[in-house]
C-alpha positions in Angstrom: 27.6 148.6 -44.0 29.8 149.6 -41.1 32.5 148.0 -40.3 32.0 145.9 -36.5 34.3 147.4 -34.4 36.6 144.3 -32.9 37.1 143.7 -29.4 39.8 140.9 -28.6 39.4 139.9 -24.8 42.4 139.2 -22.7 42.5 135.5 -22.8 42.7 136.0 -27.0 44.9 138.4 -27.2 47.8 136.4 -25.2 46.7 133.8 -27.0 47.1 135.2 -30.8 50.8 136.8 -28.8 52.7 133.3 -28.3 51.6 132.0 -31.9 54.5 131.9 -34.3 54.4 134.6 -36.9 53.4 132.9 -40.1 50.0 131.9 -37.7 49.5 135.4 -36.2 48.9 136.6 -39.5 46.9 134.4 -40.6 44.1 134.3 -37.8 44.7 138.4 -37.5 43.9 138.7 -41.3 40.6 136.6 -40.7 39.9 138.2 -37.6 39.8 141.5 -39.4 37.4 139.9 -42.1 35.0 139.8 -39.3 34.6 143.2 -38.9 33.7 143.2 -42.1 31.3 140.4 -42.2 30.6 138.9 -39.2 28.7 135.9 -40.7 30.8 134.6 -43.5 29.9 131.4 -45.0 32.1 129.4 -43.1 31.5 130.6 -39.3 29.8 127.6 -37.7 27.3 128.3 -34.5 28.4 127.2 -31.2 26.2 124.7 -29.8 26.5 125.1 -26.0 27.2 129.1 -26.2 26.2 132.0 -28.1 29.1 131.7 -30.5 30.5 131.1 -33.4 33.7 129.5 -34.3 35.9 130.4 -38.0 38.7 127.7 -39.1 42.1 129.3 -39.7 43.7 125.8 -41.2 44.1 124.1 -37.9 43.4 127.2 -35.5 40.0 128.4 -34.8 38.9 131.7 -33.2 35.8 131.5 -30.8 33.9 135.1 -31.1 30.7 136.9 -30.2 28.6 139.0 -32.1 26.1 142.0 -30.7 24.5 143.6 -33.4 22.7 145.9 -31.5 26.0 148.0 -31.1 27.9 147.0 -33.8 30.8 145.0 -31.9 32.7 141.9 -32.7 34.4 140.3 -29.5 36.9 137.8 -29.8 36.8 135.3 -26.8 39.3 132.7 -27.7 42.2 131.8 -30.2 43.7 128.4 -30.3 44.5 125.3 -31.7 41.5 123.0 -32.0 42.7 120.3 -30.0 42.8 123.4 -27.2 40.3 125.8 -27.8 36.8 124.8 -27.0 38.4 124.3 -23.2 
């Protein structure tokens, strides 16, 4: 299976840079795994938009998948209390 191309939006990139090194490393690892499998068993489809979420501890990665262009678009990264706003 061809790995998906990962595109991180500016908002998500800024949030990722603002995290401490430990959380940034864990979230970056999870994003790399999404390139290999954008539909992991732990991913949940969001009800109010065409996106998915993956948990990484108390943090969430919100992303969408475009199968025709083989792309994973990371829309947001953040703490669970803030990321859905």
